[in-house]
N, C-alpha and C positions, 0 to 999 in steps of 0.2 A: 503494499500499500504505499502510496505517494505521501510524503511529509507535508502536514498543513503549512499553508502559508498564511503570514498576517496580512489581512487586507490593506491596500494602500489607496491614496487618492492623489493624483498628479495634476496640477492645475496648468492649463494652456491659457492663452490670451482671452479667447472667446468660449473655450469649452473646458470641460473637466473630465478626467477619467476616474471612474469611482465605481465601487462594487454595484451590481445590480441590486435592487430590492423589489418587493412585490408590488409596490404601487408603480412599477415600470410597465406593467402590463399592457395597458392601454396603447403606450408608444410603441411596444414591441409588437402588438397585434397590426397596428398601422405600417410598419416595416415590413411585416410577413405578407402584405398584401402585394408587395412589389415582386413580379416575377422573377427578377434576377436574384434577389435575396432567397427566394424558395428553391431556384435551379442551383445556385452555387453553394449556399451556406446553411440551410435549414436543415438537411438531413433527412433521410426516409423515415425515421420515429415521428418527426414533426409533420412531413407532409402527409404521411397517412392518418394523422389525426385530424378530426373534423376541424373545419376552418375556424369555428366560434372557441374551440380550444387549444388551437397551435400556439398562441402566445404563451399560456401557462405551461404547455409541454415543453417549449422551448426554454422558457425563463428558469423553471424551478432546478435543473441541474447546474444552471450557472449561478444562482443565488448561493448555493453551498459549494461552488466550485472551488473557492479559496480552502475551504477545509479538505478537499481532495486533492490539494497540490496543484492546481491551475488558478493562475492569475488572470481573472476574468473581469474585464473593466468594461462598464457602459461608457460610452462617449457621449456626455451630456452637456447642453447649453449652459455656459456659465451663469447667465441671468436666470432662465426659467426652470432649469434641472432637467428639461424634457430630453429623453433618451433620443440622441440622432445617430447610433451607431454601437459597435461594440468591436473592441479588440482584445485577443486573449493570447496568452503565453501558456501553453499547454504541455503535457509530458515533461514538466521542468525536472531536470536532472534524471529522467529516467535512462538517457544515455548522459553519462557524467559531464557537466558543465553546459548542457544543451537543452533546448526547449523549441517548440513548434510555435508559429504564430499564424492566427487566423483573424479576420476582420470581415466587417460589412459597413456601410452608411446607408443611411434611410435615403430615399429619393429627395426629402425635404431639405437635406444638408449637402447634397452633392453639388460639386462646382467650386467648392472652398478649400479643396486639398486637405479637408479634416481627416479623411482615412490615412493618408500619408503623414501629416502631423502627429495623429494620435498612435500609429505604428512606431514612428520614430521616437517618441516620447517614453512608450513602452519598453522599446529595444534598450533606450539609454538606461532607464530603470533596471531592467533586466540584466544589464553587465555591469551596473554600478557596484561598489563595494558595499554600499548600504542598501542595495536591491537583492537581486537573486544571484548574483557573481557569476554570470553565465558567460562562456566563451564563445557560443555559436547559437545562432537564433535561424531556423530555417522556415520557409512556407513553400507551399505549392499552389497553382491554380490552372484550371484548363486553359489551353493556348487560346481558345476562342473568347475567353472572358479578358478581353484587352484591357478594361478599366481596372481590373486587380493588377495586372502586370505594372501598370502606370502607378499605382499606389505603391508597389513593392520598390520599383526603382526609385521613385523620389525619395522614399525612406531610406535609402542606401542598401537596399537587399539586391546584391549583384546576382546576375543570372548564372548559374552554374551548368545548367543542362536541360535536357528535355527528357521525360519520363514517358514511355510509350504506353498508351492506353491504360494511364495510371488513374484517372478520374473517371468513377463510374455515375452517371445520373441516376436517380430513382427510377428512371424509365428504362435503365439498362444500357443506355448509350453510353460508349466509351470515347474518351477524349483524352489526347495526348495532353500532358501537363508540363508547364515550366517549373522547375527547381530553382528557388532564389535562396540565398543566406546573406547574413550579415555577421562579422566576427567582432569581437570586442577590439581586436586590433587593427581593423579597417580605419582608415582615415575617416574621422567624423564628418559627415555630409553637412552641408549648408542647412539651415533649417528648412523641413521640407514644404513650409508655405511660401518659401521665397524663390 
């Protein structure tokens, strides 16, 4: 069993990374209406749940994710606290000094480079001595999910290669995937929003 993590809050200029709470359900439900979020990040268990219960199904394991060794952040508006997305560092130290990143941004917040800024902030914390003390954070996305590729690159995650037929949609359709990674020793990228 993975070691529990102490929940954190990370402030960005116009947003905050914070743990999910039960009252985020309405904002998550709104985000899960987006076909892209459902296709690329919701997962089979959520998609197979009736639409009116999907947000709760998605949210419950994320609320207690920290206790299970996953750094699960809501990306929330700094003023209203409304959830605008999610960024997660999971499988923390399953392979020594490594984690896997995942993210999505609600259609309400796209175009602000919020995903890249949140991913960069989570990675910086993940590498920090007062954070997770990681050396490597990887992520993958289907090649046809070009928006996810832009987020990864803007957050300093270098393309390492293509994994053939790696991503499987809930429909069973397979896609080649890009593998990206960022190391603690990589040159620190400019802030992702610049």
